[in-house]
C-alpha positions in Angstrom: 96.9 39.5 120.0 95.4 43.1 120.7 92.2 41.5 121.7 93.7 38.8 124.4 96.0 42.0 125.6 92.8 44.1 126.2 91.5 40.8 128.1 94.8 40.4 130.3 94.5 44.4 131.4 91.1 43.7 132.2 91.9 41.1 134.8 92.4 41.6 138.2 95.6 39.8 139.5 97.7 41.7 142.1 100.7 39.2 143.1 99.5 36.7 145.4 95.9 36.7 144.0 96.6 35.7 140.0 94.1 33.4 139.7 91.7 35.1 137.0 94.6 35.7 134.7 96.3 32.1 135.6 92.5 30.7 134.5 92.4 32.8 131.2 95.7 32.3 130.1 95.5 28.1 131.0 92.4 28.2 129.1 93.4 29.2 125.6 97.3 27.6 126.1 95.5 24.3 126.2 94.5 23.9 122.4 98.2 24.6 121.6 100.1 22.7 124.5 101.0 19.3 125.0 100.7 19.7 129.2 100.0 22.5 131.3 100.3 22.6 134.8 100.4 24.9 137.8 102.9 24.7 140.9 102.1 24.9 144.5 103.4 28.9 144.2 100.8 29.4 141.3 103.0 29.4 138.9 101.9 28.8 135.4 103.4 26.2 132.7 102.9 25.6 129.0 105.2 22.4 127.9 105.4 22.3 123.9 107.5 19.1 123.9 110.1 18.5 121.5 114.1 17.8 120.6 117.0 20.7 121.4 117.7 22.4 124.4 115.1 23.6 126.7 114.1 27.3 125.7 111.6 28.9 128.1 109.8 32.1 127.5 108.8 34.0 130.7 106.4 36.7 131.9 104.8 37.7 135.0 100.7 37.1 135.6 100.9 39.9 138.6 100.2 43.5 138.6 100.8 46.0 141.0 98.2 46.1 143.6 97.4 46.4 147.2 96.3 43.6 150.1 93.8 44.7 152.7 95.2 44.5 156.3 92.0 44.9 157.9 88.9 47.4 158.6 88.3 50.8 160.8 85.4 50.9 162.8 84.6 53.3 160.7 84.2 50.9 157.6 86.8 52.1 155.9 89.6 49.5 154.8 93.5 49.9 155.1 95.8 48.1 152.6 99.6 47.4 152.4 100.8 47.9 148.8 103.6 47.0 146.4 105.3 49.2 143.9 102.6 52.2 143.6 103.7 55.4 144.3 101.5 57.2 146.6 101.2 60.7 144.5 99.4 58.5 141.8 95.9 57.0 144.0 94.6 59.5 145.9 90.5 59.6 144.5 91.4 56.5 142.1 88.7 53.9 141.6 89.4 50.4 142.5 88.1 47.3 142.6 88.4 44.7 145.5 88.6 41.3 146.5 87.1 38.3 144.6 84.0 39.7 144.0 85.2 43.2 142.3 83.9 45.4 145.0 84.2 48.7 143.7 85.9 51.1 145.8 88.0 54.6 146.0 90.7 55.4 147.3 90.2 58.1 149.9 92.4 60.8 151.9 91.6 63.9 154.5 90.1 66.8 152.4 92.3 69.7 151.4 90.0 71.9 153.5 91.1 69.9 156.1 94.6 69.6 155.4 97.5 71.7 157.6 100.3 73.6 155.4 102.6 71.1 156.5 100.1 68.5 155.2 100.0 70.3 151.8 103.9 70.3 151.6 104.2 66.4 151.4 102.9 63.7 149.2 100.2 61.8 151.6 101.9 58.1 152.4 100.0 54.9 151.7 99.7 54.9 155.4 97.5 58.1 154.8 95.2 56.3 153.0 92.3 54.2 152.5 90.0 52.5 150.3 86.3 53.2 151.3 83.5 50.8 149.6 80.6 52.7 151.0 80.0 50.6 153.9 78.9 52.4 156.9 81.2 50.3 159.5 83.2 47.9 160.4 80.8 44.7 160.6 79.4 46.0 157.1 82.8 46.4 155.4 83.5 43.1 156.6 80.6 41.1 155.2 82.4 42.4 151.9 85.6 42.3 151.8 88.1 40.1 154.0 91.7 41.0 155.0 94.2 39.2 152.8 92.1 39.7 149.6 93.5 41.9 146.8 92.4 44.7 145.3 93.7 46.5 141.2 93.2 50.2 140.0 89.6 50.0 138.0 90.9 51.2 134.5 89.9 49.7 131.3 92.1 49.0 128.6 91.5 51.3 125.2 93.3 51.9 122.0 94.6 56.1 122.2 95.7 58.4 120.0 97.1 56.5 116.6 99.5 54.1 117.8 98.8 53.6 121.6 97.1 51.9 124.2 96.0 52.5 127.9 95.6 50.5 130.5 96.3 49.1 134.2 98.4 46.3 134.2 100.6 46.8 130.8 103.7 45.4 133.1 103.4 42.5 132.3 100.6 41.4 130.6 101.7 42.9 127.4 104.6 40.3 128.4 102.0 37.6 128.6 100.0 38.4 125.5 103.3 38.3 123.6 103.9 34.7 125.3 100.3 33.5 124.0 100.9 34.4 120.6 104.0 32.6 120.5 102.7 29.6 121.7 100.9 29.1 118.2 103.8 28.7 116.6 106.3 25.6 116.7 109.6 25.6 117.1 113.1 23.2 116.8 113.8 22.9 120.9 111.6 22.0 123.7 109.7 24.5 124.5 108.3 26.1 127.4 106.3 29.3 128.4 106.3 30.2 131.9 103.6 33.1 133.4 104.8 33.7 136.9 103.3 34.9 140.3 104.5 37.6 142.7 106.9 39.5 140.6 106.3 42.9 141.5 107.2 42.2 145.5 110.4 40.4 144.8 110.7 38.4 141.7 109.4 35.2 143.7 107.6 33.3 141.3 110.3 32.9 138.8 112.9 31.0 141.2 110.5 28.3 141.1 109.9 27.9 137.5 113.3 27.7 136.7 113.9 24.9 139.0 111.0 23.1 137.4 112.0 24.0 133.9 115.7 23.9 134.1 116.0 25.8 131.0 118.9 26.2 129.0 118.4 29.3 127.7 115.8 31.7 129.1 113.8 34.8 127.2 112.0 37.3 129.4 109.4 39.4 128.5 108.7 42.6 130.5 106.8 46.0 130.1 109.8 48.3 131.2 110.1 52.2 132.5 109.4 54.9 129.9 110.9 58.3 130.7 110.6 60.3 127.7 108.8 63.5 129.2 109.4 67.1 129.0 112.5 68.4 130.8 114.3 65.0 130.8 117.9 64.5 129.6 118.0 61.9 127.0 120.2 59.7 128.7 117.6 59.7 131.3 114.8 58.3 128.8 115.5 54.7 129.9 113.4 53.9 126.7 111.2 55.9 124.4 107.6 54.6 123.7 107.4 54.1 120.0 111.0 53.4 119.2 111.0 49.7 119.1 111.8 47.0 121.7 114.0 47.7 124.2 117.0 45.2 124.7 118.9 45.4 128.4 122.4 44.5 128.8 122.3 44.9 132.5 120.1 45.9 135.2 118.9 46.3 138.8 119.4 42.1 139.1 121.0 40.9 135.9 123.6 41.3 133.4 123.0 39.8 130.1 125.5 37.7 128.7 127.5 39.6 126.1 126.2 36.3 123.4 122.9 36.8 124.0 123.0 40.7 123.7 124.4 40.2 120.3 121.9 37.4 119.3 119.0 39.9 119.9 120.5 42.5 118.3 121.6 40.8 115.7 118.3 38.9 115.0 116.6 42.3 115.1 119.0 43.2 112.5 118.9 40.6 110.0 114.3 40.8 110.3 114.4 44.6 109.9 112.9 44.8 113.5 113.6 48.3 115.7 114.8 48.2 118.8 116.4 50.1 121.1 118.8 49.8 124.5 117.5 50.1 127.9 119.6 53.2 129.5 118.7 52.3 133.3 119.7 49.6 135.5 117.7 50.3 138.7 115.0 47.5 138.2 114.5 44.0 137.8 112.7 41.4 135.8 112.4 37.7 136.5 115.7 36.9 134.8 117.1 38.3 137.4 116.6 35.2 139.5 116.2 32.8 136.9 119.5 33.3 135.3 121.5 32.4 138.3 119.3 29.3 139.3 120.6 25.6 139.6 123.7 25.8 137.6 123.0 28.8 135.8 120.8 29.8 132.5 121.7 32.1 129.9 119.1 34.8 130.1 118.2 37.9 128.6 114.9 40.0 127.9 112.7 41.8 125.6 110.7 44.7 126.6 108.0 47.0 126.0 108.1 50.6 127.0 105.4 51.6 128.8 105.2 55.3 129.9 103.7 56.1 133.4 104.5 52.3 134.5 102.8 51.1 137.6 99.9 54.1 137.6 96.4 53.4 136.9 97.5 54.3 133.3 99.9 53.3 131.6 100.9 54.0 127.7 102.4 51.9 125.6 102.8 51.8 121.7 100.9 49.2 119.5 104.2 49.0 116.7 106.6 48.0 119.8 104.0 45.5 121.3 104.2 44.3 117.7 107.2 44.5 116.9 108.8 42.8 120.4 106.7 39.6 119.4 108.4 40.0 116.1 111.6 39.8 117.5 110.7 36.9 120.1 109.3 35.0 117.3 112.5 35.5 115.1 114.8 34.4 117.8 113.1 31.1 118.2 112.4 30.3 114.7 115.7 31.0 113.2 117.5 28.7 116.4 119.7 31.9 117.7 119.5 29.8 121.2 121.9 27.4 119.4 124.2 30.3 119.0 124.0 31.6 122.9 124.8 28.1 123.9 
């Protein structure tokens, strides 16, 4: 599973440009699926036919990234972004467009900044992408408006039990869902790999209408704020303390029976877990649970420190235990208890 996670994280797939990730997952899934297909929006579906309720696991393929808006006369690219703190991007290496042209996010040198400039974080409107082009005509030979850009960070093992990479949110969920496809469960099983989650939970809406699931299990990477000087109740999650279960967030109140079933599964299987202590963010569950006539939805998340940055960090044991928990929930048919 970690090998697939490495491949997934190293692929480029910003919101709206998830193609490389989708192609990799689909090719892998064909060996286990009865059918795979892609809808008009770009969501990928993997179906393992079975009797019983429709159970869907969902993970989003897109990562936070940038969209090229245009080029300046001096050959620098201007961009729009989704979900990225401008304080973490200055001087970072990026890959631009379908040909992954190397570039650097640049800003005015400190020697040229005024005192006022130095007293505030530079906004994305004050930053640009430099690919080494001499002028506008030159840069447009390599990159066109509408193409995406992502951080150029490569996946690597880090410390004794950690991985470091871009895009752990949510390639970690995709890797877990891909691992689940190896198994057979007593239900009509779907894995949905969604698009454009980072820019408004867009693809998830379509998956709910296409699959019409009875139960949905969302697999995510989530915020860890276990930093020095932060009060324990503000940690949200803690890296290394097990997968996180959500009872509510900014878009979903998880049904009590679903929340309890996930906790019960973890305790029966001796899988460590923690509760997500925060409610601001949203996941695909926020749209899936209220689609059509409604769907029972819950989530299992992997804590990620420095999320939405060029270098997020997660625990290998958290990733493995998130898979074990999802597998046990499906294997022991806990979805029947919540219906």
